[in-house]
Each structure stands twice: as structure tokens, then as C-alpha cells.
VEXDREN-2710 file (C-alpha; in Angstrom, 1 decimal):
% VEXDREN-2710
k/r/px/py/pz
1/MET/-28.6/-13.2/12.1
2/ILE/-24.6/-13.4/12.6
3/ASP/-23.0/-13.5/15.8
4/ILE/-20.2/-11.0/15.7
5/SER/-18.6/-12.7/18.7
6/GLU/-18.8/-15.8/16.5
7/LEU/-17.0/-14.3/13.2
8/ILE/-14.1/-12.8/16.0
9/ASN/-13.5/-16.6/17.3
10/ASN/-13.8/-18.3/13.8
11/ARG/-11.1/-15.8/12.9
12/GLU/-9.0/-16.3/15.7
13/TYR/-9.2/-20.0/15.1
14/ARG/-8.0/-19.9/11.7
15/GLN/-5.0/-17.9/12.7
16/LYS/-4.3/-20.3/15.1
17/VAL/-4.5/-23.2/12.8
18/LEU/-2.4/-21.3/9.7
19/ARG/0.2/-20.4/12.7
20/GLU/0.6/-24.4/13.3
21/LEU/1.0/-25.5/10.1
22/ILE/3.5/-23.1/9.1
23/LYS/5.3/-24.3/12.4
24/GLU/4.6/-28.0/11.3
25/LEU/6.4/-27.0/7.8
26/HIS/9.3/-25.6/9.9
27/ASN/9.3/-28.7/12.0
28/GLY/10.2/-30.8/8.9
29/LYS/6.6/-31.7/7.4
30/THR/6.3/-32.0/3.5
31/VAL/4.1/-29.8/1.7
32/ASP/1.8/-33.0/0.7
33/GLU/1.8/-33.9/4.5
34/ILE/0.2/-30.4/5.4
35/LYS/-2.1/-30.0/2.1
36/PRO/-5.0/-32.0/3.2
37/ARG/-5.4/-30.8/6.9
38/PHE/-5.3/-27.4/5.3
39/GLN/-7.8/-27.9/2.5
40/GLU/-10.2/-29.8/5.0
41/LEU/-10.1/-26.9/7.9
42/ILE/-9.2/-23.6/5.8
43/LYS/-11.1/-23.2/2.7
44/ASP/-10.8/-19.1/2.5
45/ILE/-7.8/-17.2/3.4
46/SER/-7.6/-13.5/3.1
47/THR/-4.3/-11.5/2.2
48/GLN/-4.8/-9.8/5.4
49/GLU/-4.7/-13.3/7.5
50/ILE/-1.7/-13.9/6.0
51/THR/-0.2/-10.6/7.0
52/GLN/-1.2/-11.4/10.4
53/MET/0.2/-14.7/10.2
54/GLU/3.8/-13.9/9.0
55/GLN/3.7/-10.9/11.7
56/SER/2.6/-13.4/14.7
57/LEU/5.3/-15.7/13.4
58/ILE/7.9/-13.2/13.7
59/MET/6.8/-11.7/16.9
60/GLU/6.4/-15.0/18.7
61/GLY/10.4/-15.7/18.0
62/MET/10.7/-17.2/14.8
63/PRO/13.9/-15.8/13.2
64/VAL/13.5/-13.7/10.0
65/GLU/15.3/-16.1/8.2
66/GLU/13.4/-19.1/8.9
67/VAL/10.0/-17.7/7.9
68/GLN/12.7/-17.0/4.8
69/ARG/13.3/-20.6/4.4
70/LEU/10.0/-21.6/4.3
71/CYS/8.8/-18.6/2.0
72/ASP/8.8/-20.9/-0.9
73/VAL/6.9/-23.6/0.8
74/HIS/4.2/-21.2/2.4
75/ALA/3.3/-19.7/-1.1
76/ALA/3.1/-23.7/-2.6
77/VAL/0.4/-24.2/0.2
78/PHE/-1.6/-21.2/-0.4
79/ARG/-1.4/-21.5/-4.3
80/GLY/-5.2/-21.2/-5.3
81/SER/-6.8/-20.9/-2.0
82/ILE/-6.7/-17.4/-1.4
83/SER/-10.2/-15.9/-1.7
84/ASP/-9.4/-12.0/-2.3
85/ILE/-6.6/-12.0/-5.1
86/HIS/-8.7/-11.6/-8.1
87/LYS/-11.0/-9.1/-7.1
88/PRO/-11.0/-5.7/-9.2
89/GLN/-9.1/-3.1/-8.0
90/LYS/-10.2/-0.3/-10.6
91/GLN/-7.0/1.7/-9.7
92/GLU/-4.3/-0.9/-10.3
93/GLU/-5.5/-1.5/-13.5
94/THR/-5.2/2.0/-15.0
95/PRO/-1.8/2.3/-17.0
96/GLY/0.8/4.0/-15.1
97/HIS/-0.5/3.2/-11.7
98/PRO/2.7/1.6/-10.3
99/ILE/0.8/-1.7/-9.5
100/HIS/-0.3/-1.8/-13.4
101/THR/3.6/-1.5/-14.4
102/PHE/5.1/-4.0/-12.0
103/LYS/2.5/-6.6/-13.2
104/LEU/3.5/-5.7/-16.9
105/GLU/6.9/-6.4/-16.2
106/ASN/6.2/-9.8/-14.3
107/LYS/4.5/-10.5/-17.8
108/ALA/7.3/-9.3/-19.6
109/VAL/9.8/-11.4/-17.1
110/GLU/7.4/-14.4/-17.9
111/ARG/7.6/-14.5/-21.3
112/LEU/11.7/-13.9/-21.6
113/ILE/11.5/-17.2/-19.4
114/ASN/9.3/-19.0/-21.4
115/ASP/9.9/-17.7/-24.7
116/SER/14.0/-17.6/-24.4
117/ILE/15.7/-18.8/-21.4
118/LYS/14.2/-22.3/-21.2
119/PRO/14.2/-22.8/-25.0
120/ASP/17.8/-21.7/-24.8
121/ALA/18.8/-23.8/-21.5
122/GLU/17.7/-26.7/-23.9
123/ARG/19.8/-26.2/-26.3
124/PHE/22.7/-25.4/-24.4
125/GLU/21.9/-28.5/-22.1
126/ALA/22.0/-30.7/-25.8
127/ASP/25.2/-28.9/-27.2
128/ASP/27.4/-26.3/-25.0
129/SER/28.6/-24.5/-28.4
130/GLU/29.9/-20.8/-28.1
131/GLU/26.8/-20.2/-29.9
132/ASN/24.3/-21.5/-27.7
133/LEU/26.7/-20.2/-24.5
134/GLU/26.5/-16.6/-26.0
135/ALA/22.7/-17.1/-26.3
136/LEU/22.1/-17.9/-22.8
137/LEU/24.4/-15.5/-21.4
138/ARG/22.4/-12.5/-23.3
139/ASP/19.0/-14.1/-21.5
140/VAL/20.9/-14.0/-17.9
141/LYS/22.0/-10.3/-18.5
142/GLU/18.3/-9.2/-19.6
143/LEU/17.1/-11.1/-16.5
144/ARG/19.2/-9.0/-14.3
145/GLU/16.8/-6.2/-15.5
146/ILE/14.6/-7.6/-12.6
147/GLU/16.9/-5.8/-10.2
148/LYS/14.7/-2.2/-11.2
149/HIS/11.7/-3.8/-10.3
150/TYR/13.0/-5.1/-6.9
151/LEU/14.6/-1.8/-6.1
152/ARG/11.6/0.1/-6.4
153/LYS/9.6/-2.6/-4.7
154/GLU/12.0/-2.4/-1.7
155/ASN/12.8/1.0/-1.6
156/LEU/8.9/2.8/-2.8
157/LEU/6.3/0.0/-1.4
158/PHE/8.0/-1.5/1.4
159/PRO/8.4/1.8/3.3
160/TYR/4.8/2.4/3.2
161/LEU/3.7/-0.9/4.4
162/GLU/6.0/-0.3/7.2
163/LYS/4.4/2.6/7.8
164/TYR/0.9/0.9/8.4
165/GLY/2.8/-1.8/10.8
166/ILE/3.1/-4.5/8.1
167/THR/6.7/-5.5/8.9
168/ALA/7.0/-8.8/8.3
169/PRO/6.2/-9.7/4.6
170/PRO/8.7/-6.8/3.4
171/LYS/11.8/-8.5/5.6
172/VAL/11.0/-11.9/4.3
173/MET/10.3/-10.9/0.7
174/TRP/13.6/-9.0/0.4
175/GLY/15.6/-11.5/1.8
176/VAL/14.2/-13.9/-0.9
177/ASP/15.1/-10.9/-3.8
178/ASP/18.6/-10.9/-2.4
179/GLU/19.0/-15.0/-2.9
180/ILE/17.7/-14.4/-6.6
181/ARG/19.8/-11.6/-7.5
182/ALA/22.6/-13.8/-5.8
183/ALA/21.3/-16.5/-7.9
184/ILE/21.3/-15.0/-11.2
185/LYS/24.6/-13.3/-10.6
186/GLU/26.3/-16.6/-10.0
187/THR/24.9/-17.7/-13.3
188/GLU/26.1/-15.0/-15.0
189/LYS/29.4/-15.5/-14.1
190/LEU/29.7/-19.1/-14.5
191/LEU/28.8/-18.7/-18.1
192/GLU/31.3/-15.8/-18.4
193/SER/34.0/-18.3/-17.1
194/TYR/32.6/-21.5/-18.8
195/SER/34.8/-24.1/-18.2
196/GLY/32.4/-27.4/-19.4
197/ASP/30.4/-27.8/-16.2
198/LYS/26.8/-27.8/-17.9
199/LYS/25.3/-29.1/-14.9
200/ALA/26.7/-26.2/-12.4
201/VAL/25.3/-23.5/-14.9
202/LEU/22.0/-25.4/-15.6
203/ASP/21.3/-26.2/-11.7
204/LYS/22.2/-22.2/-11.0
205/LEU/20.4/-21.2/-13.8
206/ALA/16.9/-22.9/-12.5
207/GLU/17.6/-21.8/-8.8
208/ALA/17.5/-18.0/-10.6
209/VAL/14.6/-18.7/-12.9
210/ASN/12.4/-20.7/-10.1
211/GLY/12.8/-18.2/-7.6
212/VAL/11.9/-15.5/-10.2
213/THR/8.7/-17.3/-11.0
214/GLU/7.7/-18.1/-7.2
215/MET/8.5/-14.3/-6.6
216/ILE/6.1/-13.3/-9.1
217/PHE/3.6/-15.5/-7.6
218/LYS/4.3/-13.7/-4.3
219/GLU/3.6/-10.3/-5.5
220/GLU/0.7/-11.0/-7.4
221/ASN/-1.3/-12.7/-4.9
222/ILE/0.2/-11.2/-1.6
223/LEU/2.3/-8.3/-1.9
224/PHE/-0.1/-6.0/-4.4
225/PRO/-3.1/-7.2/-3.0
226/MET/-2.0/-6.2/0.6
227/THR/-0.3/-2.7/-0.9
228/VAL/-3.8/-1.8/-2.3
229/ASP/-5.7/-2.2/0.6
230/ALA/-3.5/-0.2/3.2
231/LEU/-2.1/2.4/1.0
232/SER/-4.5/5.8/-0.4
233/GLU/-4.2/7.7/-3.5
234/ASP/-2.0/10.2/-2.4
235/GLU/0.8/7.7/-1.5
236/TRP/0.3/5.8/-4.8
237/LEU/1.0/9.1/-6.4
238/LYS/4.1/9.8/-4.5
239/ILE/5.2/6.1/-5.3
240/ALA/4.5/6.8/-9.2
241/GLU/6.3/10.1/-9.2
242/SER/9.7/8.7/-7.7
243/SER/9.7/5.3/-9.7
244/ASP/11.7/6.8/-12.8
245/GLU/14.9/7.3/-10.0
246/PHE/14.9/3.6/-10.0
247/GLY/14.2/2.5/-13.5
248/TYR/12.0/-0.2/-14.8
249/CYS/12.6/-3.8/-16.1
250/ILE/12.3/-4.7/-19.5
251/ILE/8.9/-2.5/-20.4
252/LYS/8.2/1.2/-19.3
253/PRO/5.0/2.3/-18.2
254/THR/2.5/2.4/-20.6
255/GLY/0.7/5.9/-19.4
256/LYS/1.2/8.7/-16.5
257/TRP/-1.4/7.6/-14.0
258/LYS/-2.8/10.6/-12.1
259/PRO/-5.7/10.2/-9.3
260/LYS/-9.1/11.8/-10.5
261/ARG/-10.1/14.7/-9.1
262/VAL/-12.8/17.7/-9.1
263/ASN/-12.0/21.2/-10.4
264/ILE/-13.1/22.9/-7.7
265/GLU/-12.9/26.7/-9.3
266/GLU/-14.9/25.2/-12.2
267/LYS/-17.3/23.5/-10.1
268/ALA/-18.0/27.1/-8.1
269/LYS/-18.4/28.5/-11.3
270/VAL/-21.5/26.2/-12.1
271/GLU/-22.7/26.4/-8.8
272/GLY/-22.8/30.4/-9.1
273/GLU/-20.3/31.1/-6.6
274/LYS/-18.6/34.3/-7.1
275/PRO/-14.9/34.7/-6.3
276/ALA/-14.0/37.4/-4.3
277/GLY/-11.0/39.5/-5.2
278/ASP/-8.1/40.0/-2.3
279/ASP/-9.2/43.9/-1.9
280/GLN/-13.0/42.5/-1.5
281/TYR/-14.8/41.9/1.9
282/ILE/-16.5/38.7/2.4
283/ARG/-19.7/39.8/4.3
284/PHE/-21.1/37.9/7.3
285/GLU/-23.9/38.1/9.5
286/THR/-21.6/39.4/12.3
287/GLY/-19.1/41.6/10.3
288/LEU/-16.8/41.4/7.3
289/LEU/-13.3/39.9/6.4
290/THR/-11.2/40.4/3.3
291/PRO/-9.8/36.4/2.1
292/GLU/-6.3/37.4/3.2
293/GLU/-7.6/37.9/6.6
294/ILE/-9.7/34.6/6.6
295/GLU/-7.1/32.8/5.7
296/ALA/-4.7/34.1/8.1
297/MET/-6.9/33.3/10.9
298/PHE/-7.6/29.8/10.0
299/ASN/-3.7/29.3/9.5
300/THR/-3.3/30.6/12.9
301/LEU/-5.7/28.4/15.0
302/PRO/-4.0/26.1/17.0
303/LEU/-5.5/23.1/14.9
304/ASP/-5.7/21.7/11.6
305/ILE/-9.4/22.2/9.7
306/THR/-10.1/20.2/6.6
307/PHE/-13.8/20.8/5.0
308/VAL/-15.6/18.2/2.5
309/ASP/-18.3/19.8/0.8
310/LYS/-21.6/18.0/0.4
311/THR/-20.8/16.1/-2.5
312/GLY/-17.8/14.3/-0.8
313/ALA/-14.9/16.3/-2.6
314/VAL/-12.2/18.2/-0.5
315/LYS/-12.4/21.9/-0.9
316/TYR/-10.4/23.5/1.1
317/PHE/-7.9/22.2/4.3
318/SER/-5.9/25.0/7.0
319/GLN/-1.9/25.4/6.6
320/GLY/-1.0/26.2/10.3
321/LYS/2.7/25.8/11.0
322/ASP/2.5/22.3/12.9
323/ARG/0.0/20.5/11.1
324/ILE/-0.8/17.0/12.5
325/PHE/-1.2/15.0/9.1
326/ALA/0.3/16.7/6.2
327/ARG/-2.0/17.6/3.6
328/PRO/-0.4/18.2/0.1
329/LYS/-2.3/20.8/-2.3
330/THR/-2.9/17.9/-4.9
331/VAL/-5.6/16.8/-2.4
332/ILE/-8.0/19.7/-3.5
333/GLY/-10.8/18.1/-5.8
334/ARG/-10.2/14.7/-4.3
335/MET/-13.0/12.7/-3.3
336/VAL/-12.6/12.0/0.7
337/GLN/-13.1/8.1/0.1
338/ASN/-9.9/8.3/-2.1
339/CYS/-7.8/10.2/0.6
340/HIS/-7.6/7.5/3.0
341/PRO/-6.4/3.3/2.2
342/PRO/-9.0/1.3/1.3
343/ALA/-9.1/-0.8/4.1
344/SER/-10.4/2.5/6.1
345/VAL/-12.9/3.9/3.5
346/HIS/-16.0/2.1/4.8
347/VAL/-15.6/4.0/8.3
348/VAL/-15.0/7.1/6.7
349/GLU/-18.1/6.6/4.3
350/ASN/-20.2/5.6/7.9
351/VAL/-19.0/8.6/9.2
352/VAL/-19.9/11.1/6.6
353/ASP/-23.3/9.2/6.0
354/ASP/-24.5/9.7/9.2
355/LEU/-23.6/13.6/9.3
356/ARG/-25.5/14.2/5.9
357/SER/-28.4/12.3/7.4
358/GLY/-28.6/14.1/10.5
359/ARG/-28.3/10.7/12.5
360/LYS/-25.3/12.7/14.0
361/ASP/-23.4/16.2/14.2
362/HIS/-20.4/15.2/15.2
363/GLU/-18.2/12.3/15.4
364/ASP/-15.0/12.3/17.7
365/PHE/-12.0/9.6/17.3
366/TRP/-8.8/9.8/19.4
367/ILE/-5.2/8.3/19.0
368/ARG/-2.0/8.6/20.4
369/MET/1.1/9.5/18.0
370/GLY/4.6/9.7/19.5
371/ASP/4.3/12.4/22.1
372/LYS/1.0/13.7/21.1
373/TYR/-2.6/12.8/21.8
374/VAL/-4.6/13.9/18.8
375/LEU/-8.2/14.8/19.0
376/ILE/-10.0/14.3/15.5
377/ARG/-13.6/15.3/15.3
378/TYR/-16.2/15.6/12.5
379/TYR/-18.6/18.0/12.4
380/ALA/-21.7/18.4/10.0
381/VAL/-21.6/21.5/8.8
382/ARG/-25.4/23.2/8.3
383/ASN/-26.6/26.4/6.8
384/ALA/-29.4/28.4/8.8
385/LYS/-32.2/26.4/7.1
386/GLY/-30.4/23.1/8.7
387/GLU/-29.3/22.1/4.8
388/TYR/-25.9/20.2/4.7
389/LEU/-23.2/21.3/3.4
390/GLY/-20.5/19.4/4.0
391/THR/-18.2/17.9/6.7
392/MET/-15.5/19.7/8.5
393/GLU/-12.6/17.5/10.0
394/VAL/-10.7/19.4/13.3
395/THR/-7.5/17.7/14.0
396/GLN/-6.0/18.9/17.9
397/ASP/-2.8/18.1/20.3
398/ILE/-4.6/18.0/23.3
399/ARG/-2.0/16.5/25.3
400/PRO/-0.6/20.5/26.1
401/ILE/-4.5/21.3/27.3
402/GLN/-4.2/18.0/29.5
403/GLU/-1.6/19.2/31.3
404/ILE/-2.9/22.7/32.6
405/THR/-3.7/22.8/35.7
406/GLY/-3.9/25.7/38.4
407/GLU/-5.0/29.0/36.6
408/LYS/-3.3/32.0/35.0
409/ARG/-4.9/34.7/35.0
410/LEU/-4.2/38.2/32.8
411/ALA/-3.3/39.8/35.4
412/ASP/-0.7/37.4/36.2
413/ARG/1.3/38.0/32.8
END
């Protein structure tokens, strides 16, 4: 049997070793000096641990600029050692998904570098004729298209990572992006005002190309897996819808991505449910109400309700004026697993499975959100025969209730 405490201790020890390795690099050791110890002590490393390591270094006081300076070395140490970078992610492989588009752009940039920039640079080095200079300048101008790629990454991906407390990698990566921008821009200036100094041009070009190449590695193997683990499908949808504003690098999305949804109305018809008009009553065991009255009552309750049917599809949520967690209407018909970040899906599945199976009738969680103290309760919804119909989530800010003292009677009004 696996000892959980042993696993935790191993993870903590590995985290400690990672910090030590990066600090040794920081203090002047070379990559070749670090690699043997890294390979001996750390056979596998997850992207989550990389995130924790970088975050810890900054929290311990290492300046962001120092982590940024080590970022290229960091990538070289981790190259080929990240265990979970090739896990298939179905949503990111779908044309039109933001990650799919980012990866297509990276491939286009790599083609530009390998098929145009490097050959043209070699010709320029051998002969700095006007023709060869103009060819290289065209390449560099096309490379500047990567600005759109970086803008989408910085303005659309990074805010969501920061929302989940992942702040160190975005800060480091943004700083490196700026260095790459500057190198590309400087190369373009040197070519536009070329004075015969081939070495200056080629050195600055090499700096730009190496920076871009290393950034592609970091995105593909660290950033993208990290964001796939953290973000929910609704968040990816918002990113996809906002991407056109910033534009695309060399290529454009190869499709329009949308999360899969169940058509609730069609599903209800198939299952034999009959719709009630606004002027028709819905009869209950203890009375009858119109759909308008029912909706108004749910929206008036001082708590938020979401109902997921027995198949796992989101079927309803209330719309009170002060919702604690935002719910876009596009969530209707979504499978509940796709409404949560992948990292927490297994928890949601376990809760629903416990309720569906009858092992539990409810499960409670509570968290602090700013000045709110939020109680989140999941209930198994069953019919009179005890058959499972679905799960109801009830969310409420209980801080005002906790602050109640004494008494207030109706007569005291």
C-alpha cells in the first residue's frame, strides 16, 4: 500500500532539490555541472511542480529579474525531463481552440526561421549585397508578427493564470517576451540603416531567433500544459472570443471552437417532458405555481442554485441579483465536468458519484472570498421512490448570518 505521507514528503523533498538547483545556477554554476545531479535525483517533474518552484523562489525573495535571467538555463535543464508534457489534451487539439492556434503559430514561426531566416542569414553573411539584405529584412519584418502571438498570451492567458494564483511564470515569461521584442526591433533597425557591420546584424539576429526558439519550447512544454490544467472550458471560450481583437501571427485559426453542449430542450422532448406555457400552472403535491412565479421565487432566494441532471448536464441555475459565482447562460447543456478547471474535475466527479450512489446525501465546502464567507453545499436530488434525479449546488454567503446576535421579533419591526 502506498503511504500518502511518504508521497507528500517525497514531493516536498523534490521541490527542495529543485530550488537548490536553480539557486546553484543563480550563484554561477553551469548547466553541465547541474545536469548530473538533476538526472540522478529527479527522474520526472510535473508542470505543477515547476510552477510551485518558480513561485517559491520569488516568494523567498529572489528578484523576478534574476529568475528571468535564468529562464533560458532553466528550460535547458528541464528539456526532455518533463513527464506530463505529451499527455493528450483533446480540447487543445481541436481546430480553433486557443491552444491549437498558438501551436499552429509556433510551427509557422519555426518554418520561417528554418526555411527563410537561417538560409537568408547565411547568404547575407557570405555576401551582404542589397538583394540579400532586402531578403533578410523581409524575414525579420515577418518575424515581428510574433508580437500578436505574445499580446494574446499576455493579455488573455496570463490574467486567468494570475486568477488561480499562478503569478511567477507569467511575470518571468512577459519579461523574456519584451527582450525578444527588443532584439527583433533592433535587428530590423540595423538592417534598415545598414552600415556594413555584418557581425552586429548577425549577432542581434541570432539573439532574436534564439529567444523566439526558446520561448516556443517554454510555451509548448510549460505554459500550455499549465493553462490546460488550470482553465475551465468557459474560460477558454472567452479567450477564443477575444482573440480576434489582437490578431494572429502568420497564420489564422483553422476553425471555430465551441465546447460541446447538450440541447436541453431537445433532450426534454425525447424524455417525454411536456413544456408548460407562461399561463399554465405546474401542479405540485402542496400547491400549484406558474413558471413565472417559480422563476421569480428561485431568483429571490438569498442563495444561488444550480441543478445538474442525472446524466451530468447542467440544466438550470438561478439568477439572483448578487450571484457569488458568475454563471453565463452558455453553461446550460454543458457536462458538469467541463464547467470546472481540469485540475479539480476529479473532485467534482467524486462528489457527484457519492451522491448518485447513495453513499452520501450531501457534501459541504466553505471558503473565504474577500469579505464573504461562502458555504457551498451539494445535495442529491431524489424522487419519492428514492431514485436519483440529479445534483443541486447551493451557494450562500453566510457571513451576515454568522454576525447575527440577540433577537429581533416581528413585533420589534
